[in-house]
LUMDO-261063 format. One record per atom (N, C-alpha, C, O, CB): residue number from 1; chain; x, y, z; atom name. Coordinates in Angstrom, 2 decimals. Glycine has a CB too. Example, Ala and Ser with C-alpha at 12.3 -4.5 7.8 and 13.67 -1.06 7.14 Angstrom:
LUMDO-261063
[1 'A' [13.19 -5.69 7.80] 'N']
[1 'A' [12.30 -4.50 7.80] 'CA']
[1 'A' [13.20 -3.30 7.80] 'C']
[1 'A' [14.24 -3.32 8.46] 'O']
[1 'A' [11.31 -4.47 9.05] 'CB']
[2 'A' [12.85 -2.25 7.08] 'N']
[2 'A' [13.67 -1.06 7.14] 'CA']
[2 'A' [12.90 0.03 7.87] 'C']
[2 'A' [13.41 1.14 8.04] 'O']
[2 'A' [14.08 -0.60 5.72] 'CB']
end
This chain:
LUMDO-261063
[1 'A' [101.90 125.13 81.09] 'N']
[1 'A' [102.27 125.13 82.49] 'CA']
[1 'A' [103.62 124.44 82.63] 'C']
[1 'A' [103.89 123.43 82.00] 'O']
[1 'A' [101.18 124.44 83.35] 'CB']
[2 'A' [104.44 125.03 83.48] 'N']
[2 'A' [105.76 124.47 83.66] 'CA']
[2 'A' [106.19 124.68 85.10] 'C']
[2 'A' [105.87 125.71 85.70] 'O']
[2 'A' [106.78 125.10 82.68] 'CB']
[3 'A' [106.91 123.73 85.65] 'N']
[3 'A' [107.47 123.87 86.99] 'CA']
[3 'A' [108.96 123.55 86.94] 'C']
[3 'A' [109.42 122.81 86.07] 'O']
[3 'A' [106.74 122.95 88.01] 'CB']
[4 'A' [109.69 124.11 87.88] 'N']
[4 'A' [111.09 123.74 88.00] 'CA']
[4 'A' [111.34 123.28 89.43] 'C']
[4 'A' [110.76 123.82 90.38] 'O']
[4 'A' [112.03 124.94 87.63] 'CB']
[5 'A' [112.18 122.30 89.57] 'N']
[5 'A' [112.53 121.74 90.87] 'CA']
[5 'A' [114.02 122.00 91.07] 'C']
[5 'A' [114.85 121.54 90.29] 'O']
[5 'A' [112.18 120.21 90.96] 'CB']
[6 'A' [114.35 122.74 92.14] 'N']
[6 'A' [115.74 123.07 92.40] 'CA']
[6 'A' [116.18 122.37 93.68] 'C']
[6 'A' [115.53 122.48 94.72] 'O']
[6 'A' [115.95 124.60 92.51] 'CB']
[7 'A' [117.29 121.64 93.59] 'N']
[7 'A' [117.83 120.92 94.73] 'CA']
[7 'A' [118.47 121.90 95.69] 'C']
[7 'A' [119.31 122.71 95.29] 'O']
[7 'A' [118.84 119.86 94.28] 'CB']
[8 'A' [118.09 121.84 96.98] 'N']
[8 'A' [118.67 122.71 97.99] 'CA']
[8 'A' [119.76 121.96 98.76] 'C']
[8 'A' [120.92 122.39 98.78] 'O']
[8 'A' [117.58 123.21 98.96] 'CB']
[9 'A' [119.40 120.84 99.39] 'N']
[9 'A' [120.35 119.98 100.09] 'CA']
[9 'A' [119.65 118.67 100.44] 'C']
[9 'A' [118.43 118.61 100.53] 'O']
[9 'A' [120.90 120.68 101.38] 'CB']
[10 'A' [120.47 117.63 100.64] 'N']
[10 'A' [119.92 116.30 100.97] 'CA']
[10 'A' [118.66 116.07 100.14] 'C']
[10 'A' [118.66 116.37 98.94] 'O']
[10 'A' [119.61 116.18 102.50] 'CB']
[11 'A' [117.57 115.54 100.72] 'N']
[11 'A' [116.36 115.41 99.89] 'CA']
[11 'A' [115.42 116.60 100.09] 'C']
[11 'A' [114.22 116.41 100.29] 'O']
[11 'A' [115.63 114.11 100.23] 'CB']
[12 'A' [115.95 117.83 100.03] 'N']
[12 'A' [115.14 119.04 100.15] 'CA']
[12 'A' [115.21 119.80 98.83] 'C']
[12 'A' [116.30 120.03 98.29] 'O']
[12 'A' [115.61 119.93 101.34] 'CB']
[13 'A' [114.04 120.20 98.33] 'N']
[13 'A' [113.95 120.84 97.02] 'CA']
[13 'A' [113.01 122.05 97.10] 'C']
[13 'A' [112.15 122.12 97.97] 'O']
[13 'A' [113.46 119.85 95.96] 'CB']
[14 'A' [113.19 122.98 96.19] 'N']
[14 'A' [112.26 124.09 96.02] 'CA']
[14 'A' [111.58 123.91 94.67] 'C']
[14 'A' [112.23 123.90 93.63] 'O']
[14 'A' [113.00 125.48 96.11] 'CB']
[15 'A' [110.27 123.75 94.72] 'N']
[15 'A' [109.48 123.61 93.49] 'CA']
[15 'A' [108.84 124.95 93.19] 'C']
[15 'A' [108.19 125.54 94.05] 'O']
[15 'A' [108.39 122.49 93.62] 'CB']
[16 'A' [109.03 125.45 91.95] 'N']
[16 'A' [108.49 126.74 91.55] 'CA']
[16 'A' [107.71 126.58 90.25] 'C']
[16 'A' [108.16 125.92 89.31] 'O']
[16 'A' [109.61 127.78 91.39] 'CB']
[17 'A' [106.53 127.22 90.21] 'N']
[17 'A' [105.72 127.16 88.99] 'CA']
[17 'A' [105.93 128.44 88.19] 'C']
[17 'A' [106.38 129.45 88.71] 'O']
[17 'A' [104.22 126.97 89.32] 'CB']
[18 'A' [105.59 128.36 86.91] 'N']
[18 'A' [105.73 129.56 86.08] 'CA']
[18 'A' [104.70 130.62 86.42] 'C']
[18 'A' [104.78 131.74 85.92] 'O']
[18 'A' [105.61 129.19 84.61] 'CB']
[19 'A' [103.73 130.28 87.29] 'N']
[19 'A' [102.76 131.29 87.74] 'CA']
[19 'A' [103.27 132.06 88.96] 'C']
[19 'A' [102.60 132.97 89.44] 'O']
[19 'A' [101.43 130.62 88.08] 'CB']
[20 'A' [104.47 131.69 89.44] 'N']
[20 'A' [105.08 132.43 90.54] 'CA']
[20 'A' [104.90 131.81 91.91] 'C']
[20 'A' [105.36 132.38 92.90] 'O']
[20 'A' [104.53 133.78 90.56] 'CB']
[21 'A' [104.26 130.67 92.00] 'N']
[21 'A' [104.06 130.00 93.28] 'CA']
[21 'A' [105.20 129.03 93.55] 'C']
[21 'A' [105.82 128.49 92.62] 'O']
[21 'A' [102.69 129.25 93.32] 'CB']
[22 'A' [105.47 128.81 94.84] 'N']
[22 'A' [106.55 127.88 95.18] 'CA']
[22 'A' [106.21 127.10 96.44] 'C']
[22 'A' [105.38 127.52 97.25] 'O']
[22 'A' [107.88 128.62 95.35] 'CB']
[23 'A' [106.87 125.97 96.59] 'N']
[23 'A' [106.70 125.14 97.78] 'CA']
[23 'A' [108.02 124.42 98.04] 'C']
[23 'A' [108.69 123.97 97.11] 'O']
[23 'A' [105.51 124.11 97.61] 'CB']
[24 'A' [108.38 124.31 99.31] 'N']
[24 'A' [109.57 123.56 99.68] 'CA']
[24 'A' [109.16 122.12 99.94] 'C']
[24 'A' [108.20 121.85 100.66] 'O']
[24 'A' [110.26 124.18 100.93] 'CB']
[25 'A' [109.88 121.21 99.35] 'N']
[25 'A' [109.60 119.78 99.46] 'CA']
[25 'A' [110.76 119.14 100.23] 'C']
[25 'A' [111.93 119.36 99.89] 'O']
[25 'A' [109.41 119.10 98.05] 'CB']
[26 'A' [110.44 118.36 101.24] 'N']
[26 'A' [111.46 117.74 102.08] 'CA']
[26 'A' [111.16 116.25 102.24] 'C']
[26 'A' [110.00 115.85 102.33] 'O']
[26 'A' [111.53 118.43 103.45] 'CB']
[27 'A' [112.19 115.47 102.27] 'N']
[27 'A' [112.04 114.04 102.46] 'CA']
[27 'A' [111.94 113.67 103.93] 'C']
[27 'A' [112.22 114.48 104.80] 'O']
[27 'A' [113.20 113.31 101.82] 'CB']
[28 'A' [111.53 112.43 104.19] 'N']
[28 'A' [111.44 111.97 105.58] 'CA']
[28 'A' [112.83 111.78 106.18] 'C']
[28 'A' [113.83 111.67 105.46] 'O']
[28 'A' [110.65 110.66 105.66] 'CB']
[29 'A' [112.88 111.75 107.49] 'N']
[29 'A' [114.16 111.57 108.19] 'CA']
[29 'A' [114.83 110.26 107.80] 'C']
[29 'A' [116.06 110.18 107.77] 'O']
[29 'A' [113.94 111.61 109.70] 'CB']
[30 'A' [114.03 109.25 107.50] 'N']
[30 'A' [114.59 107.94 107.11] 'CA']
[30 'A' [115.38 108.01 105.81] 'C']
[30 'A' [116.17 107.12 105.51] 'O']
[30 'A' [113.47 106.92 106.97] 'CB']
[31 'A' [115.16 109.09 105.03] 'N']
[31 'A' [115.88 109.27 103.77] 'CA']
[31 'A' [116.84 110.45 103.83] 'C']
[31 'A' [117.28 110.95 102.79] 'O']
[31 'A' [114.89 109.48 102.63] 'CB']
[32 'A' [117.17 110.90 105.05] 'N']
[32 'A' [118.11 112.00 105.20] 'CA']
[32 'A' [117.48 113.37 105.25] 'C']
[32 'A' [118.19 114.37 105.33] 'O']
[32 'A' [119.08 111.96 104.11] 'CB']
[33 'A' [116.17 113.43 105.20] 'N']
[33 'A' [115.48 114.71 105.26] 'CA']
[33 'A' [115.27 115.16 106.70] 'C']
[33 'A' [115.66 114.48 107.65] 'O']
[33 'A' [114.15 114.62 104.55] 'CB']
[34 'A' [114.64 116.32 106.83] 'N']
[34 'A' [114.36 116.86 108.16] 'CA']
[34 'A' [112.88 116.77 108.51] 'C']
[34 'A' [112.48 117.07 109.63] 'O']
[34 'A' [114.81 118.31 108.25] 'CB']
[35 'A' [112.06 116.36 107.55] 'N']
[35 'A' [110.61 116.23 107.74] 'CA']
[35 'A' [109.99 117.57 108.19] 'C']
[35 'A' [109.04 117.58 108.97] 'O']
[35 'A' [110.30 115.12 108.76] 'CB']
[36 'A' [110.54 118.69 107.70] 'N']
[36 'A' [110.03 120.01 108.08] 'CA']
[36 'A' [109.04 120.56 107.06] 'C']
[36 'A' [108.28 121.48 107.37] 'O']
[36 'A' [111.19 120.98 108.24] 'CB']
[37 'A' [109.04 120.02 105.88] 'N']
[37 'A' [108.15 120.50 104.82] 'CA']
[37 'A' [107.38 119.32 104.24] 'C']
[37 'A' [107.57 118.18 104.64] 'O']
[37 'A' [108.94 121.24 103.72] 'CB']
[38 'A' [106.52 119.62 103.30] 'N']
[38 'A' [105.70 118.60 102.66] 'CA']
[38 'A' [106.58 117.61 101.90] 'C']
[38 'A' [107.60 117.99 101.32] 'O']
[38 'A' [104.68 119.26 101.72] 'CB']
[39 'A' [106.18 116.36 101.91] 'N']
[39 'A' [106.95 115.33 101.20] 'CA']
[39 'A' [106.50 115.27 99.74] 'C']
[39 'A' [105.42 115.75 99.40] 'O']
[39 'A' [106.79 113.94 101.87] 'CB']
[40 'A' [107.32 114.69 98.87] 'N']
[40 'A' [106.91 114.57 97.47] 'CA']
[40 'A' [105.61 113.78 97.30] 'C']
[40 'A' [104.78 114.13 96.47] 'O']
[40 'A' [108.01 113.90 96.67] 'CB']
[41 'A' [105.43 112.73 98.09] 'N']
[41 'A' [104.21 111.93 97.97] 'CA']
[41 'A' [102.99 112.71 98.45] 'C']
[41 'A' [101.92 112.61 97.85] 'O']
[41 'A' [104.35 110.62 98.77] 'CB']
[42 'A' [103.14 113.49 99.53] 'N']
[42 'A' [102.03 114.33 100.00] 'CA']
[42 'A' [101.67 115.38 98.95] 'C']
[42 'A' [100.50 115.67 98.73] 'O']
[42 'A' [102.39 115.01 101.33] 'CB']
[43 'A' [102.69 115.94 98.31] 'N']
[43 'A' [102.47 116.94 97.27] 'CA']
[43 'A' [101.63 116.36 96.14] 'C']
[43 'A' [100.70 116.99 95.65] 'O']
[43 'A' [103.80 117.46 96.73] 'CB']
[44 'A' [101.98 115.15 95.73] 'N']
[44 'A' [101.25 114.51 94.63] 'CA']
[44 'A' [99.80 114.23 95.03] 'C']
[44 'A' [98.88 114.47 94.25] 'O']
[44 'A' [101.95 113.21 94.21] 'CB']
[45 'A' [99.58 113.72 96.24] 'N']
[45 'A' [98.22 113.43 96.69] 'CA']
[45 'A' [97.39 114.70 96.80] 'C']
[45 'A' [96.22 114.72 96.43] 'O']
[45 'A' [98.24 112.70 98.03] 'CB']
[46 'A' [97.99 115.77 97.31] 'N']
[46 'A' [97.26 117.04 97.41] 'CA']
[46 'A' [96.89 117.56 96.03] 'C']
[46 'A' [95.79 118.09 95.84] 'O']
[46 'A' [98.09 118.08 98.16] 'CB']
[47 'A' [97.78 117.42 95.07] 'N']
[47 'A' [97.49 117.85 93.71] 'CA']
[47 'A' [96.34 117.07 93.09] 'C']
[47 'A' [95.46 117.65 92.46] 'O']
[47 'A' [98.73 117.70 92.85] 'CB']
[48 'A' [96.36 115.77 93.28] 'N']
[48 'A' [95.27 114.93 92.75] 'CA']
[48 'A' [93.95 115.30 93.41] 'C']
[48 'A' [92.94 115.47 92.73] 'O']
[48 'A' [95.57 113.42 92.98] 'CB']
[49 'A' [93.96 115.43 94.74] 'N']
[49 'A' [92.73 115.81 95.45] 'CA']
[49 'A' [92.24 117.18 95.07] 'C']
[49 'A' [91.04 117.39 94.90] 'O']
[49 'A' [92.96 115.75 96.94] 'CB']
[50 'A' [93.16 118.13 94.94] 'N']
[50 'A' [92.78 119.49 94.57] 'CA']
[50 'A' [92.18 119.57 93.17] 'C']
[50 'A' [91.16 120.22 92.96] 'O']
[50 'A' [93.97 120.40 94.66] 'CB']
[51 'A' [92.82 118.90 92.21] 'N']
[51 'A' [92.33 118.91 90.83] 'CA']
[51 'A' [90.95 118.27 90.75] 'C']
[51 'A' [90.06 118.79 90.08] 'O']
[51 'A' [93.31 118.18 89.89] 'CB']
[52 'A' [90.76 117.15 91.43] 'N']
[52 'A' [89.47 116.47 91.44] 'CA']
[52 'A' [88.40 117.38 92.04] 'C']
[52 'A' [87.30 117.48 91.50] 'O']
[52 'A' [89.55 115.15 92.22] 'CB']
[53 'A' [88.72 118.02 93.15] 'N']
[53 'A' [87.75 118.89 93.82] 'CA']
[53 'A' [87.35 120.07 92.95] 'C']
[53 'A' [86.17 120.42 92.90] 'O']
[53 'A' [88.33 119.39 95.14] 'CB']
[54 'A' [88.30 120.69 92.27] 'N']
[54 'A' [88.00 121.82 91.39] 'CA']
[54 'A' [87.04 121.37 90.28] 'C']
[54 'A' [86.08 122.08 89.97] 'O']
[54 'A' [89.31 122.41 90.78] 'CB']
[55 'A' [87.29 120.22 89.68] 'N']
[55 'A' [86.43 119.71 88.61] 'CA']
[55 'A' [85.02 119.42 89.13] 'C']
[55 'A' [84.04 119.76 88.47] 'O']
[55 'A' [87.03 118.45 87.99] 'CB']
[56 'A' [84.92 118.78 90.30] 'N']
[56 'A' [83.61 118.43 90.85] 'CA']
[56 'A' [82.82 119.68 91.18] 'C']
[56 'A' [81.63 119.75 90.87] 'O']
[56 'A' [83.77 117.55 92.10] 'CB']
[57 'A' [83.44 120.67 91.81] 'N']
[57 'A' [82.75 121.91 92.15] 'CA']
[57 'A' [82.24 122.60 90.88] 'C']
[57 'A' [81.13 123.13 90.87] 'O']
[57 'A' [83.67 122.86 92.94] 'CB']
[58 'A' [83.04 122.60 89.83] 'N']
[58 'A' [82.63 123.22 88.56] 'CA']
[58 'A' [81.37 122.53 88.02] 'C']
[58 'A' [80.43 123.20 87.58] 'O']
[58 'A' [83.77 123.14 87.52] 'CB']
[59 'A' [81.36 121.21 88.06] 'N']
[59 'A' [80.19 120.44 87.58] 'CA']
[59 'A' [78.97 120.72 88.45] 'C']
[59 'A' [77.87 120.92 87.93] 'O']
[59 'A' [80.50 118.94 87.57] 'CB']
[60 'A' [79.15 120.73 89.77] 'N']
[60 'A' [78.04 120.96 90.69] 'CA']
[60 'A' [77.46 122.37 90.53] 'C']
[60 'A' [76.25 122.55 90.62] 'O']
[60 'A' [78.49 120.74 92.13] 'CB']
[61 'A' [78.30 123.35 90.30] 'N']
[61 'A' [77.80 124.72 90.11] 'CA']
[61 'A' [76.96 124.81 88.85] 'C']
[61 'A' [75.94 125.49 88.83] 'O']
[61 'A' [78.97 125.72 90.04] 'CB']
[62 'A' [77.38 124.12 87.79] 'N']
[62 'A' [76.60 124.11 86.55] 'CA']
[62 'A' [75.25 123.45 86.78] 'C']
[62 'A' [74.25 123.86 86.18] 'O']
[62 'A' [77.37 123.39 85.43] 'CB']
[63 'A' [75.21 122.43 87.63] 'N']
[63 'A' [73.96 121.73 87.94] 'CA']
[63 'A' [73.18 122.44 89.04] 'C']
[63 'A' [72.08 122.01 89.41] 'O']
[63 'A' [74.25 120.28 88.36] 'CB']
[64 'A' [73.74 123.52 89.56] 'N']
[64 'A' [73.14 124.31 90.63] 'CA']
[64 'A' [72.89 123.48 91.89] 'C']
[64 'A' [71.88 123.63 92.57] 'O']
[64 'A' [71.84 124.91 90.16] 'CB']
[65 'A' [73.83 122.61 92.17] 'N']
[65 'A' [73.77 121.79 93.37] 'CA']
[65 'A' [75.10 121.95 94.10] 'C']
[65 'A' [76.17 121.79 93.51] 'O']
[65 'A' [73.48 120.28 93.04] 'CB']
[66 'A' [75.01 122.26 95.35] 'N']
[66 'A' [76.23 122.38 96.13] 'CA']
[66 'A' [76.28 121.27 97.17] 'C']
[66 'A' [75.37 121.11 97.98] 'O']
[66 'A' [76.31 123.77 96.81] 'CB']
[67 'A' [77.31 120.53 97.13] 'N']
[67 'A' [77.55 119.45 98.08] 'CA']
[67 'A' [78.88 119.70 98.75] 'C']
[67 'A' [79.61 120.63 98.38] 'O']
[67 'A' [77.52 118.06 97.38] 'CB']
[68 'A' [79.20 118.91 99.72] 'N']
[68 'A' [80.51 118.98 100.36] 'CA']
[68 'A' [81.44 118.02 99.64] 'C']
[68 'A' [81.09 116.86 99.44] 'O']
[68 'A' [80.42 118.65 101.89] 'CB']
[69 'A' [82.60 118.51 99.27] 'N']
[69 'A' [83.57 117.69 98.55] 'CA']
[69 'A' [84.79 117.50 99.43] 'C']
[69 'A' [85.41 118.47 99.87] 'O']
[69 'A' [83.96 118.33 97.19] 'CB']
[70 'A' [85.12 116.26 99.69] 'N']
[70 'A' [86.32 115.93 100.45] 'CA']
[70 'A' [87.13 114.94 99.64] 'C']
[70 'A' [86.66 113.84 99.35] 'O']
[70 'A' [85.98 115.35 101.87] 'CB']
[71 'A' [88.32 115.32 99.27] 'N']
[71 'A' [89.18 114.40 98.55] 'CA']
[71 'A' [90.15 113.78 99.54] 'C']
[71 'A' [90.80 114.48 100.32] 'O']
[71 'A' [89.95 115.12 97.39] 'CB']
[72 'A' [90.22 112.48 99.52] 'N']
[72 'A' [91.13 111.78 100.41] 'CA']
[72 'A' [91.90 110.77 99.59] 'C']
[72 'A' [91.31 109.87 98.99] 'O']
[72 'A' [90.37 111.09 101.59] 'CB']
[73 'A' [93.18 110.92 99.57] 'N']
[73 'A' [94.02 109.99 98.85] 'CA']
[73 'A' [95.02 109.43 99.83] 'C']
[73 'A' [95.56 110.16 100.66] 'O']
[73 'A' [94.73 110.66 97.64] 'CB']
[74 'A' [95.26 108.15 99.75] 'N']
[74 'A' [96.18 107.55 100.72] 'CA']
[74 'A' [96.86 106.33 100.14] 'C']
[74 'A' [96.39 105.71 99.18] 'O']
[74 'A' [95.45 107.17 101.99] 'CB']
[75 'A' [97.98 106.01 100.75] 'N']
[75 'A' [98.63 104.75 100.42] 'CA']
[75 'A' [98.01 103.70 101.32] 'C']
[75 'A' [97.62 104.00 102.44] 'O']
[75 'A' [100.18 104.81 100.59] 'CB']
[76 'A' [97.92 102.49 100.85] 'N']
[76 'A' [97.31 101.44 101.64] 'CA']
[76 'A' [98.14 101.12 102.87] 'C']
[76 'A' [97.59 100.84 103.94] 'O']
[76 'A' [97.12 100.18 100.80] 'CB']
[77 'A' [99.45 101.18 102.74] 'N']
[77 'A' [100.30 100.80 103.85] 'CA']
[77 'A' [101.60 101.58 103.81] 'C']
[77 'A' [102.20 101.74 102.75] 'O']
[77 'A' [100.58 99.30 103.83] 'CB']
[78 'A' [102.02 102.08 104.96] 'N']
[78 'A' [103.31 102.74 105.05] 'CA']
[78 'A' [104.45 101.73 104.96] 'C']
[78 'A' [105.60 102.11 104.73] 'O']
[78 'A' [103.41 103.54 106.35] 'CB']
[79 'A' [104.13 100.46 105.14] 'N']
[79 'A' [105.16 99.42 105.12] 'CA']
[79 'A' [105.66 99.13 103.72] 'C']
[79 'A' [106.68 98.46 103.54] 'O']
[79 'A' [104.62 98.15 105.75] 'CB']
[80 'A' [104.94 99.63 102.72] 'N']
[80 'A' [105.37 99.41 101.34] 'CA']
[80 'A' [106.67 100.15 101.12] 'C']
[80 'A' [106.74 101.36 101.31] 'O']
[80 'A' [104.27 99.88 100.32] 'CB']
[81 'A' [107.70 99.43 100.72] 'N']
[81 'A' [109.01 100.05 100.60] 'CA']
[81 'A' [109.15 100.86 99.32] 'C']
[81 'A' [109.91 101.83 99.30] 'O']
[81 'A' [110.09 99.00 100.65] 'CB']
[82 'A' [108.46 100.49 98.27] 'N']
[82 'A' [108.51 101.28 97.04] 'CA']
[82 'A' [107.36 102.28 97.05] 'C']
[82 'A' [106.32 102.02 97.66] 'O']
[82 'A' [108.45 100.35 95.77] 'CB']
[83 'A' [107.53 103.38 96.41] 'N']
[83 'A' [106.56 104.46 96.47] 'CA']
[83 'A' [105.47 104.27 95.42] 'C']
[83 'A' [105.57 104.78 94.31] 'O']
[83 'A' [107.24 105.81 96.29] 'CB']
[84 'A' [104.45 103.54 95.81] 'N']
[84 'A' [103.35 103.22 94.90] 'CA']
[84 'A' [102.03 103.49 95.62] 'C']
[84 'A' [101.85 103.06 96.76] 'O']
[84 'A' [103.43 101.74 94.42] 'CB']
[85 'A' [101.12 104.18 94.96] 'N']
[85 'A' [99.79 104.36 95.51] 'CA']
[85 'A' [98.94 103.19 95.04] 'C']
[85 'A' [98.81 102.95 93.84] 'O']
[85 'A' [99.17 105.72 95.08] 'CB']
[86 'A' [98.37 102.46 95.99] 'N']
[86 'A' [97.54 101.32 95.65] 'CA']
[86 'A' [96.09 101.72 95.49] 'C']
[86 'A' [95.35 101.08 94.73] 'O']
[86 'A' [97.67 100.25 96.70] 'CB']
[87 'A' [95.65 102.77 96.19] 'N']
[87 'A' [94.28 103.23 96.10] 'CA']
[87 'A' [94.23 104.74 96.30] 'C']
[87 'A' [94.92 105.28 97.16] 'O']
[87 'A' [93.40 102.51 97.13] 'CB']
[88 'A' [93.41 105.40 95.51] 'N']
[88 'A' [93.15 106.83 95.69] 'CA']
[88 'A' [91.64 107.02 95.60] 'C']
[88 'A' [91.02 106.60 94.62] 'O']
[88 'A' [93.92 107.71 94.62] 'CB']
[89 'A' [91.04 107.65 96.62] 'N']
[89 'A' [89.60 107.83 96.66] 'CA']
[89 'A' [89.25 109.31 96.75] 'C']
[89 'A' [89.98 110.09 97.38] 'O']
[89 'A' [88.99 107.06 97.85] 'CB']
[90 'A' [88.15 109.70 96.13] 'N']
[90 'A' [87.58 111.03 96.31] 'CA']
[90 'A' [86.15 110.83 96.78] 'C']
[90 'A' [85.37 110.15 96.12] 'O']
[90 'A' [87.65 111.89 94.99] 'CB']
[91 'A' [85.81 111.43 97.91] 'N']
[91 'A' [84.47 111.29 98.49] 'CA']
[91 'A' [83.69 112.57 98.27] 'C']
[91 'A' [84.19 113.66 98.55] 'O']
[91 'A' [84.54 110.94 100.00] 'CB']
[92 'A' [82.47 112.46 97.78] 'N']
[92 'A' [81.59 113.60 97.56] 'CA']
[92 'A' [80.30 113.32 98.30] 'C']
[92 'A' [79.65 112.30 98.07] 'O']
[92 'A' [81.33 113.87 96.04] 'CB']
[93 'A' [79.94 114.25 99.19] 'N']
[93 'A' [78.69 114.05 99.94] 'CA']
[93 'A' [78.08 115.37 100.29] 'C']
[93 'A' [77.02 115.41 100.92] 'O']
[93 'A' [78.93 113.24 101.20] 'CB']
end
């Protein structure tokens, strides 16, 4: 699997995968972005949540049990100036 990230302007990028999918990534206004597209941090959290959910559903199907899977990942505080995730949770119920 491979992805390429192409710079468009300011903190706006086009991310493309070798499977043919793409997403525009934009930074927040505080960093010169327009906040019109998904941010890099949101992209990472969605990827983590999506991967976790796919794995859990696969396990549950093998066990023949279907539950509701909600992945929620968040930063503890927006006030953190450096981009660090302090906690990431996946809830299964």
